[in-house]
N, C-alpha and C positions, 0 to 999 in steps of 0.2 A: 151749280155755282151761283153765287149771288147776282141778282139783277136789281135794277131800281124797283121793279114791281115786287120782287121778293122782299126787298128791304121795307117797302111800304106795308106789305102784308104782315111782316114780322113786327114792325113798329106799332101797328094798329091792332094786332091780334087777329086780323083776318086770316092769317095762315092756319090757325086752328080750324076755321070754317072751310077753307079751300083745300087744305091738305098740302100746302106748299111749304117750301123753304126749310123744312126740318129733316135732318138726316135720319131720324128714327121712323119715318113713315114709309117703310117698305118691308117686304118679307125678308126677315133675317135668317131664314132657314137654308137658303141656297147662296152659293157664291155668285157674284154678279159684278159687272162694271158699274161704277158710280161716278158722278162728277167730282166728288170730293169725299174725304174721310176726315174724321176728327184726329187732330194731331196727337192726342193722348196715346195712340197706338198706331204707328206707321212703320212700315218696312219699305225700304227702297234699296236697290242695288247701289253700292257706293259709286261705281262708274257713272251711272245715270244721275245720281245726286250731284256729283262733281261737274258733269257736263252741263247740268242745269244751273250751276252756280250756287247750289245749296239753298239754305233758307235766306231770304232777303232780310238782312239785319235791320232794315228800317222799320220793320214790324216788331215792336217791343214785345207785345203780347196780343194775341188775337190776329187772325187772318194770315199768319205766316204759313200755316198748312194749306189754307185756301189758295194762296198765291202759288205755292209749290204745286198743288194739284192742277191748277189752271195751266201752269207752265208745262207740266207733264202732258196734259191733253193737247195743248197747242203744239207741242213737239211731235205729236203723232203717237204718243204713248197711251196707256190705259191705266186707270185707277180701279182697283178691285176691292170689294168687300169680301172678306173670307170669314164665314161663320165659325169655322173651327178655331180661329184665334180668339182667345179669351183674355180679357184684362178688366180689372175693376178701376174705373175712372171716378175719382172723387170729384165730380163736377162742382165747380165753384170754390174749391179749396184754396186756390190762389187769390180769389177775389172776394171772399166773404169774410175775411178777417176784419176786425174793427178798424185796423190801420189802413186797409186798402179799399174798403167798400165804397168810399166816396170818390176814389180815383178811377175805379174800373169803368164807369160809364164813359169817361173821357178817353181812356185807352182804347176801348172798343170802337167808339165813334171815330177817333183819329185813325186807327188802323183801317177801318172800313173806308174812310175818305181816301187814304193812301192807296188802297187796293183799287178803287174806282179810278183814281187819277192815273195810276200806273197802267191799267189795262184798257180803259175805255175813253179817256180824254175828258175834256172840260164839261160838255153838256151832261153826260150821266153823273159826273162828279158833283155838279151844281144841283142837279135834281136830287141826288142822295143827300146833299147838304141841306136842302130845303126840308126834306122828309125828316132828317135828323133834328133840325132846329124845332120843328113842330112837335116831334116825338118828345124831345127833352122838355119843352115848355109844358106839354100836357102831363107828362109823368111827374115833373116837379110840382105842378099844381095838385095832382091827385095825392102825392106823397106828403103834401102839406096838411092834409086832413087826417086828424087822428081817428082811429077806429074806436068803437065803444068799449070793448073789453081789452084794450091794449095794455100789456105790461110795460113797466119802465124800460126794460131791456129791449123790447120790441119797438118802443118809441125811439130809442137811441138809434137802432138799426134803420128804421124808416126815415128818420131825419138825416142820417148819414147818406142813405141812398138818394134822398131829395137833394142834398148838397152836391152830390155827384152830378146830377142832371143840371143843376144851376151852374156848376163849374163849367160844364160844356158850353152852355149859353154865354157865360162870361168870357170864356176863351175865344169864342167866335166873334163876340162883340169887340173884344180887344184887338183881334186880328183885323177886323174891318176898320176900326179906328186907326190902327197903325198904317193901313193902306191909304187912308185919307190923308194922314199927316205927311206921308212920303210924297203924295201927289202935289202938296202945296209948296 
């Protein structure tokens, strides 16, 4: 399950060096308990789902399955990976369309912030917010730099992705300014 350290590793790319934070990094040949599974293929008994309150609808996209898995574990249940279950998940299909690519970084970071606020309180939430702002600033800067052999279509996607990270920064700046205005 996500932790501030795991978010830091994911945001900086350290997770690929440390082997943390990615669901794909375990032996997929045997059934086993896991902290969470990807929501693209989940099965849960209806009674358990209803007892847990179902998916938290505050999560528009991203983290709804993470939240549900955490609630299963917190209630004393187990989350299992089953290798015999097969599904093809077209990862990114909902967030790679030209109309959505610039909004998805905001959706992901907003859901991540909601998850930490819901389960861990203010200190971890603000730690993750700091990581998020640094991550978005760095990614926006990197995505502002064109690559040498970039096609026009690739440049449009890169610029849209850059705009998504800039939008996250703008949203948080606007939230901060709104808080200052309400204080005066």
